[in-house]
C-alpha positions in Angstrom: 120.3 -142.3 -125.4 118.2 -139.8 -127.2 118.0 -137.6 -124.1 121.8 -137.6 -123.7 122.2 -136.7 -127.4 119.7 -133.8 -127.1 121.5 -132.6 -123.9 124.9 -132.6 -125.7 123.5 -130.8 -128.7 121.9 -128.2 -126.5 125.1 -127.7 -124.5 127.1 -127.3 -127.8 124.6 -124.9 -129.2 124.5 -122.7 -126.1 128.3 -122.7 -126.1 128.6 -121.4 -129.7 125.8 -118.9 -129.1 127.4 -117.5 -125.9 130.8 -117.4 -127.6 129.5 -115.5 -130.6 127.3 -113.3 -128.4 130.3 -112.3 -126.1 132.5 -111.6 -129.2 129.9 -109.4 -130.7 129.9 -107.3 -127.5 133.7 -107.0 -127.6 133.8 -105.6 -131.1 133.9 -101.9 -130.8 133.1 -99.8 -133.8 135.9 -97.6 -135.1 135.9 -94.2 -133.7 136.7 -91.2 -135.9 140.3 -91.4 -134.5 140.7 -95.0 -135.6 139.1 -94.7 -138.9 141.3 -96.0 -141.7 140.2 -93.1 -143.9 141.9 -90.6 -141.6 145.3 -89.6 -142.7 148.2 -89.5 -140.2 148.3 -85.7 -140.3 144.8 -85.5 -138.9 145.7 -87.3 -135.7 147.3 -86.0 -132.5 148.8 -88.5 -130.0 148.4 -87.4 -126.4 150.5 -88.8 -123.6 148.3 -89.1 -120.5 149.8 -90.0 -117.1 147.2 -91.8 -115.0 147.6 -93.1 -111.5 147.4 -96.9 -111.4 148.6 -99.2 -108.7 150.6 -96.6 -106.7 152.5 -95.1 -109.7 151.8 -93.1 -112.8 151.3 -95.0 -116.0 151.6 -93.4 -119.4 148.9 -94.1 -121.9 148.9 -92.8 -125.4 145.5 -91.6 -126.8 144.8 -90.7 -130.4 142.5 -87.8 -131.0 141.6 -85.6 -134.0 144.2 -83.0 -134.5 143.8 -79.8 -132.5 145.6 -76.5 -133.5 145.5 -74.2 -130.5 147.4 -75.1 -127.3 144.2 -74.4 -125.3 142.3 -77.0 -127.3 145.0 -79.5 -126.8 145.1 -78.8 -123.0 141.3 -79.3 -122.9 141.6 -82.6 -124.7 144.4 -83.7 -122.3 142.2 -82.9 -119.2 139.1 -84.6 -120.8 141.1 -87.7 -121.7 142.7 -87.8 -118.2 139.3 -87.9 -116.5 137.7 -90.3 -119.0 137.3 -93.5 -117.1 138.6 -96.6 -118.9 136.3 -99.6 -118.8 137.7 -102.6 -117.0 141.3 -101.5 -116.8 142.1 -102.0 -113.2 141.6 -99.7 -110.3 142.4 -96.0 -110.8 142.8 -93.1 -108.3 140.8 -90.8 -110.6 137.5 -89.5 -109.3 134.4 -90.4 -111.3 132.2 -88.0 -113.3 134.6 -85.1 -113.3 133.8 -82.5 -115.9 136.1 -79.8 -117.3 134.2 -76.5 -116.8 136.8 -74.2 -118.3 140.5 -73.7 -119.1 142.1 -70.3 -118.9 145.5 -68.8 -119.4 146.6 -65.4 -118.1 149.4 -63.0 -119.1 151.9 -64.7 -116.8 151.3 -67.9 -118.7 149.5 -69.5 -115.8 147.1 -72.2 -116.9 143.9 -72.4 -114.8 142.0 -75.7 -114.9 138.4 -75.3 -113.7 136.9 -78.7 -112.8 133.5 -79.7 -111.5 133.0 -80.4 -107.7 133.0 -84.1 -108.4 136.8 -84.0 -108.3 136.6 -83.1 -104.6 133.4 -85.1 -103.7 134.4 -88.3 -105.5 138.1 -88.3 -104.5 138.8 -91.2 -102.2 142.4 -91.8 -101.3 145.4 -91.1 -99.1 148.3 -88.7 -99.6 149.9 -90.9 -102.3 146.6 -91.0 -104.3 146.2 -87.3 -104.1 149.9 -86.7 -105.1 149.5 -89.1 -108.1 146.3 -87.5 -109.2 147.8 -83.9 -109.1 151.1 -85.1 -110.6 149.3 -87.0 -113.4 147.4 -83.9 -114.3 150.5 -81.7 -114.3 152.7 -84.2 -116.1 150.1 -84.9 -118.8 149.8 -81.2 -119.5 153.6 -80.6 -119.5 154.2 -83.5 -121.9 151.5 -82.3 -124.4 151.4 -78.5 -124.2 154.5 -76.3 -124.1 153.3 -72.7 -123.8 152.5 -72.3 -120.2 154.6 -71.7 -117.1 152.5 -73.3 -114.3 149.1 -74.9 -113.6 146.6 -73.9 -111.0 143.5 -76.0 -110.2 140.0 -74.4 -109.6 136.9 -76.2 -108.5 133.6 -74.6 -109.7 135.5 -71.4 -110.5 137.0 -71.0 -107.0 140.4 -71.8 -105.5 140.2 -74.8 -103.3 142.4 -75.3 -100.2 142.8 -79.0 -100.7 141.4 -81.9 -102.6 141.8 -84.7 -100.1 143.4 -82.9 -97.1 147.0 -83.6 -98.0 148.2 -80.9 -100.5 147.5 -77.2 -100.3 146.1 -76.2 -103.7 146.1 -72.4 -103.3 149.6 -72.5 -104.8 150.4 -73.6 -108.4 151.3 -77.2 -109.0 154.8 -76.9 -110.5 156.7 -76.1 -107.3 154.7 -78.5 -105.2 155.1 -81.5 -107.6 158.6 -81.0 -109.1 160.7 -80.3 -106.0 163.7 -82.5 -105.6 164.6 -84.0 -102.3 167.8 -82.5 -101.1 169.8 -83.9 -98.3 173.0 -85.5 -97.4 174.6 -86.9 -100.5 176.2 -89.7 -98.5 172.9 -91.3 -97.8 
């Protein structure tokens, strides 16, 4: 009887210990963005379109306020490639770094990414389309003063990311074309 009582007490104790231990891991300290001391005017909400499950999913991220459009575009790209923990499978390559972001006189926005975007990309034509479309749509919805986007990898133009889309051309025409055909279909 005493052995059974000790066993039950040990099981109950380990249950409460594990429950409290796992809850302590889940508690995330408040980031500067989530701090209650920050005022609403100090926060910018970004709309990030990430590929998930064969479609683009919009996620809102709060960041400290940025003034210049270049700084906002940098934040958009950094948030786009930041990997969420345990949030399902994503078509976003791992460990991609933003090397630079440039805008020319023709309002073309150049995004210079590390080679991990090419090396760590694994997917088919739909995955590649969703990745490129997510980058473009995230930038368009947050930054207004550019005409088009061009992707660079390690400072050079890349022919293709995964073999399906030709990246020597800007993204706008490639990703925003409407299908035209017989209206009776």
